[in-house]
A tleap script that builds the chain and sets N, CA, C and O, in Angstrom:
source leaprc.protein.ff14SB
mol = sequence {
  NMET SER ASN ILE TYR THR LEU HIE PRO ARG
  LYS SER ASP LEU ILE LEU LEU TYR GLU VAL
  VAL GLY GLU ASP GLY HIE ALA LEU TRP GLY
  GLY GLU ASP ALA SER LEU ALA ILE GLU TRP
  LEU ARG LYS GLU SER GLU LYS GLN GLU VAL
  ARG LEU LEU VAL SER ALA TRP ASP SER ASP
  GLU GLU ASP ALA HIE LEU VAL GLY GLN THR
  LEU ASP ILE SER ARG ILE THR LEU GLU ALA
  PHE LYS GLU GLY LEU GLN CVAL
}
set mol.1.N position { -37.544 -94.385 74.432 }
set mol.1.CA position { -38.476 -95.130 74.618 }
set mol.1.C position { -39.450 -95.056 76.091 }
set mol.1.O position { -39.001 -94.533 77.112 }
set mol.2.N position { -40.436 -95.487 76.040 }
set mol.2.CA position { -41.087 -94.689 77.277 }
set mol.2.C position { -41.283 -96.231 77.855 }
set mol.2.O position { -41.518 -97.279 77.253 }
set mol.3.N position { -41.040 -95.874 79.650 }
set mol.3.CA position { -41.755 -97.449 80.205 }
set mol.3.C position { -42.764 -97.486 80.837 }
set mol.3.O position { -42.878 -97.977 81.960 }
set mol.4.N position { -44.024 -96.725 79.884 }
set mol.4.CA position { -45.384 -96.238 80.357 }
set mol.4.C position { -45.778 -97.539 80.115 }
set mol.4.O position { -44.915 -97.936 79.332 }
set mol.5.N position { -46.644 -98.557 80.329 }
set mol.5.CA position { -47.628 -99.327 80.242 }
set mol.5.C position { -49.042 -99.585 80.809 }
set mol.5.O position { -49.249 -99.294 81.987 }
set mol.6.N position { -49.842 -100.012 80.195 }
set mol.6.CA position { -51.142 -100.154 80.949 }
set mol.6.C position { -51.726 -101.968 81.071 }
set mol.6.O position { -51.574 -102.902 80.284 }
set mol.7.N position { -52.302 -101.902 82.190 }
set mol.7.CA position { -53.391 -103.092 81.897 }
set mol.7.C position { -54.632 -102.627 81.442 }
set mol.7.O position { -55.239 -101.568 81.599 }
set mol.8.N position { -54.820 -103.470 80.953 }
set mol.8.CA position { -56.463 -103.236 80.524 }
set mol.8.C position { -57.758 -104.013 81.195 }
set mol.8.O position { -57.720 -105.184 80.817 }
set mol.9.N position { -58.680 -103.817 81.899 }
set mol.9.CA position { -59.526 -104.386 82.348 }
set mol.9.C position { -60.028 -105.286 81.916 }
set mol.9.O position { -59.577 -105.537 80.799 }
set mol.10.N position { -60.917 -106.074 82.296 }
set mol.10.CA position { -61.629 -107.242 81.265 }
set mol.10.C position { -62.686 -106.397 80.698 }
set mol.10.O position { -62.723 -105.218 81.049 }
set mol.11.N position { -63.625 -106.889 79.795 }
set mol.11.CA position { -64.688 -105.993 78.975 }
set mol.11.C position { -65.869 -106.194 80.466 }
set mol.11.O position { -66.188 -107.144 81.180 }
set mol.12.N position { -66.274 -104.573 80.390 }
set mol.12.CA position { -67.280 -104.413 81.547 }
set mol.12.C position { -68.730 -105.141 80.676 }
set mol.12.O position { -68.900 -105.484 79.506 }
set mol.13.N position { -69.557 -105.157 81.833 }
set mol.13.CA position { -71.362 -105.185 80.921 }
set mol.13.C position { -71.313 -104.023 81.477 }
set mol.13.O position { -71.163 -104.272 82.673 }
set mol.14.N position { -71.354 -102.734 81.318 }
set mol.14.CA position { -71.955 -101.673 81.219 }
set mol.14.C position { -72.065 -101.498 79.521 }
set mol.14.O position { -71.163 -101.849 78.760 }
set mol.15.N position { -73.561 -100.787 79.017 }
set mol.15.CA position { -74.109 -100.593 77.833 }
set mol.15.C position { -73.357 -99.051 77.367 }
set mol.15.O position { -73.451 -97.970 77.948 }
set mol.16.N position { -72.631 -99.378 76.172 }
set mol.16.CA position { -72.197 -98.070 75.875 }
set mol.16.C position { -73.526 -97.452 74.731 }
set mol.16.O position { -73.952 -98.007 73.718 }
set mol.17.N position { -73.869 -96.359 75.235 }
set mol.17.CA position { -75.178 -95.821 74.443 }
set mol.17.C position { -74.374 -94.428 73.491 }
set mol.17.O position { -74.029 -93.514 74.240 }
set mol.18.N position { -74.092 -94.218 72.148 }
set mol.18.CA position { -73.625 -93.219 71.103 }
set mol.18.C position { -74.553 -92.069 70.758 }
set mol.18.O position { -75.478 -92.442 70.036 }
set mol.19.N position { -74.575 -90.855 71.046 }
set mol.19.CA position { -75.756 -90.318 70.230 }
set mol.19.C position { -74.981 -88.938 69.370 }
set mol.19.O position { -74.239 -88.137 69.939 }
set mol.20.N position { -75.235 -88.901 68.339 }
set mol.20.CA position { -75.088 -87.938 67.483 }
set mol.20.C position { -75.960 -86.865 67.718 }
set mol.20.O position { -77.131 -87.243 67.722 }
set mol.21.N position { -75.737 -85.031 68.018 }
set mol.21.CA position { -76.100 -84.417 68.550 }
set mol.21.C position { -75.915 -82.969 67.195 }
set mol.21.O position { -74.816 -82.620 66.762 }
set mol.22.N position { -77.026 -82.451 66.828 }
set mol.22.CA position { -76.779 -81.387 65.909 }
set mol.22.C position { -76.218 -80.251 66.806 }
set mol.22.O position { -75.979 -80.365 68.009 }
set mol.23.N position { -76.062 -79.258 66.132 }
set mol.23.CA position { -75.713 -77.931 66.695 }
set mol.23.C position { -76.764 -77.048 67.177 }
set mol.23.O position { -76.710 -75.868 67.526 }
set mol.24.N position { -77.835 -77.958 67.116 }
set mol.24.CA position { -78.977 -76.877 68.215 }
set mol.24.C position { -78.897 -77.879 69.480 }
set mol.24.O position { -79.317 -77.260 70.457 }
set mol.25.N position { -78.602 -78.895 69.753 }
set mol.25.CA position { -78.332 -79.573 70.672 }
set mol.25.C position { -79.537 -80.944 70.731 }
set mol.25.O position { -79.764 -81.542 71.783 }
set mol.26.N position { -80.077 -81.211 69.691 }
set mol.26.CA position { -80.990 -81.979 69.993 }
set mol.26.C position { -80.353 -83.501 68.835 }
set mol.26.O position { -79.800 -83.311 67.752 }
set mol.27.N position { -80.564 -84.573 69.299 }
set mol.27.CA position { -80.344 -86.095 69.140 }
set mol.27.C position { -80.659 -85.886 67.552 }
set mol.27.O position { -81.752 -85.443 67.202 }
set mol.28.N position { -79.667 -86.221 66.631 }
set mol.28.CA position { -80.458 -86.697 65.917 }
set mol.28.C position { -80.304 -88.329 65.032 }
set mol.28.O position { -80.723 -88.729 63.946 }
set mol.29.N position { -79.392 -89.025 66.261 }
set mol.29.CA position { -79.544 -90.425 66.273 }
set mol.29.C position { -78.922 -90.310 67.516 }
set mol.29.O position { -78.501 -89.425 68.261 }
set mol.30.N position { -79.048 -91.971 67.455 }
set mol.30.CA position { -78.959 -92.381 69.252 }
set mol.30.C position { -79.090 -94.051 69.381 }
set mol.30.O position { -80.109 -94.635 69.013 }
set mol.31.N position { -78.051 -94.670 69.892 }
set mol.31.CA position { -78.216 -96.362 69.911 }
set mol.31.C position { -76.681 -96.931 70.453 }
set mol.31.O position { -75.720 -96.330 70.934 }
set mol.32.N position { -76.864 -98.034 70.214 }
set mol.32.CA position { -75.475 -98.825 70.915 }
set mol.32.C position { -74.398 -99.634 69.715 }
set mol.32.O position { -73.443 -100.326 70.071 }
set mol.33.N position { -74.713 -99.425 68.482 }
set mol.33.CA position { -74.424 -99.521 67.015 }
set mol.33.C position { -73.026 -98.273 66.902 }
set mol.33.O position { -73.243 -97.203 66.335 }
set mol.34.N position { -71.701 -98.570 67.480 }
set mol.34.CA position { -70.430 -97.495 67.375 }
set mol.34.C position { -70.505 -97.358 65.539 }
set mol.34.O position { -70.675 -96.247 65.037 }
set mol.35.N position { -70.411 -98.144 64.990 }
set mol.35.CA position { -70.282 -97.946 63.472 }
set mol.35.C position { -71.557 -97.144 62.900 }
set mol.35.O position { -71.438 -96.108 62.246 }
set mol.36.N position { -72.453 -97.580 63.133 }
set mol.36.CA position { -73.382 -96.621 62.786 }
set mol.36.C position { -73.682 -95.079 63.092 }
set mol.36.O position { -74.465 -94.302 62.546 }
set mol.37.N position { -72.749 -94.897 64.202 }
set mol.37.CA position { -72.951 -93.562 65.312 }
set mol.37.C position { -71.437 -92.779 64.609 }
set mol.37.O position { -70.921 -91.738 65.015 }
set mol.38.N position { -71.200 -93.214 64.035 }
set mol.38.CA position { -69.390 -93.023 62.977 }
set mol.38.C position { -70.393 -92.712 61.615 }
set mol.38.O position { -70.462 -91.588 61.117 }
set mol.39.N position { -70.915 -93.521 61.263 }
set mol.39.CA position { -71.822 -93.059 59.644 }
set mol.39.C position { -72.540 -91.954 60.097 }
set mol.39.O position { -72.302 -90.925 59.464 }
set mol.40.N position { -73.250 -91.871 60.895 }
set mol.40.CA position { -74.249 -90.477 61.039 }
set mol.40.C position { -73.372 -89.661 61.565 }
set mol.40.O position { -73.664 -88.563 61.092 }
set mol.41.N position { -72.276 -89.513 62.412 }
set mol.41.CA position { -71.276 -88.403 62.279 }
set mol.41.C position { -70.658 -87.735 60.912 }
set mol.41.O position { -70.560 -86.566 60.541 }
set mol.42.N position { -70.334 -88.829 60.404 }
set mol.42.CA position { -69.691 -88.220 59.186 }
set mol.42.C position { -70.506 -87.994 58.176 }
set mol.42.O position { -69.886 -87.618 57.181 }
set mol.43.N position { -71.999 -88.095 57.983 }
set mol.43.CA position { -72.658 -87.919 57.242 }
set mol.43.C position { -73.319 -86.565 57.440 }
set mol.43.O position { -73.468 -85.743 56.535 }
set mol.44.N position { -73.787 -86.367 58.989 }
set mol.44.CA position { -73.923 -84.958 59.501 }
set mol.44.C position { -73.153 -83.855 59.095 }
set mol.44.O position { -73.607 -82.875 58.505 }
set mol.45.N position { -71.697 -84.072 59.499 }
set mol.45.CA position { -70.960 -83.140 59.878 }
set mol.45.C position { -70.459 -82.085 58.212 }
set mol.45.O position { -69.852 -81.020 58.096 }
set mol.46.N position { -71.034 -82.975 57.239 }
set mol.46.CA position { -70.985 -82.738 56.110 }
set mol.46.C position { -71.878 -81.391 56.064 }
set mol.46.O position { -71.419 -80.453 55.412 }
set mol.47.N position { -73.029 -81.246 56.665 }
set mol.47.CA position { -74.092 -80.196 56.818 }
set mol.47.C position { -74.452 -79.546 57.853 }
set mol.47.O position { -75.130 -78.520 57.910 }
set mol.48.N position { -73.939 -80.224 58.773 }
set mol.48.CA position { -73.810 -78.888 60.101 }
set mol.48.C position { -72.765 -79.320 61.078 }
set mol.48.O position { -72.123 -80.355 60.903 }
set mol.49.N position { -72.619 -78.660 61.938 }
set mol.49.CA position { -71.496 -78.977 63.144 }
set mol.49.C position { -72.393 -79.694 64.150 }
set mol.49.O position { -73.385 -79.238 64.719 }
set mol.50.N position { -71.784 -81.045 64.269 }
set mol.50.CA position { -72.451 -82.291 65.412 }
set mol.50.C position { -71.123 -82.740 66.161 }
set mol.50.O position { -69.908 -82.611 66.011 }
set mol.51.N position { -72.026 -83.347 67.064 }
set mol.51.CA position { -71.026 -83.637 68.220 }
set mol.51.C position { -71.467 -85.376 68.194 }
set mol.51.O position { -72.591 -85.712 67.820 }
set mol.52.N position { -70.486 -86.338 68.615 }
set mol.52.CA position { -71.004 -87.513 69.039 }
set mol.52.C position { -70.220 -87.935 70.630 }
set mol.52.O position { -69.051 -87.729 70.953 }
set mol.53.N position { -71.192 -88.507 71.340 }
set mol.53.CA position { -71.370 -88.219 72.504 }
set mol.53.C position { -71.660 -90.334 73.114 }
set mol.53.O position { -72.410 -91.284 72.890 }
set mol.54.N position { -70.543 -89.990 73.873 }
set mol.54.CA position { -70.748 -91.590 74.418 }
set mol.54.C position { -70.717 -91.628 75.929 }
set mol.54.O position { -69.931 -91.092 76.710 }
set mol.55.N position { -71.992 -92.560 76.188 }
set mol.55.CA position { -72.120 -92.570 77.624 }
set mol.55.C position { -72.269 -94.323 78.262 }
set mol.55.O position { -72.839 -95.176 77.582 }
set mol.56.N position { -71.717 -94.610 79.511 }
set mol.56.CA position { -72.049 -95.944 80.132 }
set mol.56.C position { -73.251 -96.080 81.091 }
set mol.56.O position { -73.490 -95.224 81.943 }
set mol.57.N position { -73.806 -96.903 80.962 }
set mol.57.CA position { -75.024 -97.209 81.642 }
set mol.57.C position { -74.889 -98.303 82.052 }
set mol.57.O position { -74.305 -99.218 81.471 }
set mol.58.N position { -75.625 -98.358 83.528 }
set mol.58.CA position { -75.499 -100.175 83.899 }
set mol.58.C position { -77.062 -99.964 84.488 }
set mol.58.O position { -77.694 -99.083 85.071 }
set mol.59.N position { -77.284 -101.280 83.988 }
set mol.59.CA position { -78.975 -101.880 83.972 }
set mol.59.C position { -79.366 -102.959 84.812 }
set mol.59.O position { -78.963 -104.082 84.510 }
set mol.60.N position { -80.237 -102.778 86.031 }
set mol.60.CA position { -80.489 -103.660 86.692 }
set mol.60.C position { -82.263 -104.279 85.849 }
set mol.60.O position { -82.683 -103.695 84.850 }
set mol.61.N position { -82.784 -105.075 86.272 }
set mol.61.CA position { -84.260 -105.757 85.898 }
set mol.61.C position { -85.221 -104.394 85.505 }
set mol.61.O position { -85.971 -104.316 84.532 }
set mol.62.N position { -84.950 -103.205 86.678 }
set mol.62.CA position { -86.352 -102.194 86.260 }
set mol.62.C position { -85.699 -101.038 85.908 }
set mol.62.O position { -86.551 -100.268 85.465 }
set mol.63.N position { -84.208 -100.348 85.877 }
set mol.63.CA position { -83.892 -98.968 85.791 }
set mol.63.C position { -82.810 -99.284 85.300 }
set mol.63.O position { -82.374 -100.432 85.390 }
set mol.64.N position { -82.083 -98.163 84.593 }
set mol.64.CA position { -80.923 -97.756 83.786 }
set mol.64.C position { -80.315 -96.970 84.857 }
set mol.64.O position { -81.034 -96.505 85.741 }
set mol.65.N position { -78.630 -96.719 84.852 }
set mol.65.CA position { -78.070 -95.642 85.423 }
set mol.65.C position { -77.017 -95.480 84.728 }
set mol.65.O position { -76.330 -96.349 84.190 }
set mol.66.N position { -76.847 -94.084 84.736 }
set mol.66.CA position { -76.167 -93.396 83.892 }
set mol.66.C position { -74.320 -93.496 85.043 }
set mol.66.O position { -74.244 -92.946 86.142 }
set mol.67.N position { -73.285 -94.181 84.495 }
set mol.67.CA position { -71.970 -94.763 85.064 }
set mol.67.C position { -70.740 -93.563 84.816 }
set mol.67.O position { -69.893 -93.927 84.001 }
set mol.68.N position { -70.557 -92.379 85.325 }
set mol.68.CA position { -69.740 -91.200 85.563 }
set mol.68.C position { -70.724 -90.201 84.442 }
set mol.68.O position { -71.940 -90.045 84.326 }
set mol.69.N position { -69.466 -89.610 83.676 }
set mol.69.CA position { -69.861 -88.388 82.660 }
set mol.69.C position { -70.086 -89.031 81.227 }
set mol.69.O position { -69.657 -90.138 80.902 }
set mol.70.N position { -70.640 -88.390 80.617 }
set mol.70.CA position { -71.033 -88.529 79.224 }
set mol.70.C position { -69.741 -87.704 78.432 }
set mol.70.O position { -69.398 -86.568 78.763 }
set mol.71.N position { -69.072 -88.511 77.293 }
set mol.71.CA position { -67.750 -88.023 76.756 }
set mol.71.C position { -68.135 -87.596 75.451 }
set mol.71.O position { -68.907 -88.289 74.789 }
set mol.72.N position { -67.669 -86.513 75.013 }
set mol.72.CA position { -67.697 -85.757 73.769 }
set mol.72.C position { -66.681 -86.176 73.181 }
set mol.72.O position { -65.638 -85.534 73.307 }
set mol.73.N position { -66.715 -87.537 72.267 }
set mol.73.CA position { -65.692 -88.039 71.729 }
set mol.73.C position { -65.661 -87.383 69.851 }
set mol.73.O position { -65.158 -88.016 68.923 }
set mol.74.N position { -66.322 -86.039 69.728 }
set mol.74.CA position { -66.693 -85.738 68.401 }
set mol.74.C position { -65.103 -85.461 67.683 }
set mol.74.O position { -64.807 -85.861 66.557 }
set mol.75.N position { -64.088 -84.622 68.681 }
set mol.75.CA position { -62.836 -84.165 67.963 }
set mol.75.C position { -62.008 -85.414 67.632 }
set mol.75.O position { -61.492 -85.376 66.515 }
set mol.76.N position { -61.822 -86.270 68.203 }
set mol.76.CA position { -60.740 -87.332 67.938 }
set mol.76.C position { -61.330 -88.010 66.825 }
set mol.76.O position { -60.650 -88.447 65.897 }
set mol.77.N position { -62.836 -88.133 66.901 }
set mol.77.CA position { -63.227 -89.170 65.809 }
set mol.77.C position { -62.988 -88.042 64.635 }
set mol.77.O position { -62.433 -88.536 63.653 }
set mol.78.N position { -63.208 -86.985 64.542 }
set mol.78.CA position { -63.299 -85.761 63.075 }
set mol.78.C position { -61.757 -86.047 62.794 }
set mol.78.O position { -61.245 -86.300 61.704 }
set mol.79.N position { -60.941 -85.912 64.438 }
set mol.79.CA position { -59.393 -85.702 63.384 }
set mol.79.C position { -59.239 -87.245 62.412 }
set mol.79.O position { -59.128 -87.327 61.188 }
set mol.80.N position { -59.276 -88.338 63.400 }
set mol.80.CA position { -59.050 -89.435 62.406 }
set mol.80.C position { -59.717 -89.493 60.973 }
set mol.80.O position { -59.162 -90.098 60.056 }
set mol.81.N position { -61.211 -88.692 60.774 }
set mol.81.CA position { -61.376 -88.406 59.316 }
set mol.81.C position { -60.062 -87.783 58.545 }
set mol.81.O position { -59.530 -88.248 57.537 }
set mol.82.N position { -59.748 -86.822 59.148 }
set mol.82.CA position { -59.056 -85.322 58.191 }
set mol.82.C position { -57.464 -86.453 57.801 }
set mol.82.O position { -56.863 -86.314 56.736 }
set mol.83.N position { -57.112 -87.282 58.653 }
set mol.83.CA position { -56.179 -87.945 58.295 }
set mol.83.C position { -56.122 -89.129 58.169 }
set mol.83.O position { -55.270 -89.907 58.599 }
set mol.84.N position { -57.299 -89.381 57.393 }
set mol.84.CA position { -57.612 -90.612 56.153 }
set mol.84.C position { -57.587 -92.007 57.181 }
set mol.84.O position { -57.402 -93.134 56.721 }
set mol.85.N position { -57.735 -91.821 58.177 }
set mol.85.CA position { -57.904 -93.313 59.029 }
set mol.85.C position { -59.231 -94.175 59.145 }
set mol.85.O position { -60.277 -93.558 59.349 }
set mol.86.N position { -59.253 -95.115 59.067 }
set mol.86.CA position { -60.764 -95.664 58.937 }
set mol.86.C position { -60.867 -95.586 60.359 }
set mol.86.O position { -59.895 -95.833 61.073 }
set mol.87.N position { -62.218 -95.190 60.912 }
set mol.87.CA position { -62.997 -95.641 61.525 }
set mol.87.C position { -64.271 -96.043 61.853 }
set mol.87.O position { -64.482 -96.615 62.922 }
savepdb mol mol.pdb
quit
């Protein structure tokens, strides 16, 4: 058994944006709804190679600012589909 543990920080005020990108690099769908992003990824992955990207944004009253790097979560999501997991 491992002695590894994690401390989860409180939920941040960052805005998470999801984007489904086609094989040509153009966005097919984008928004804040993770469930819709997964539906789009599942539907579009049957037709073409797609990626699911997630980015975190901080916003003041005038501008939004990207925080960190955009992450490609396609592989982990598609692997979950293959394993029959509900995502």
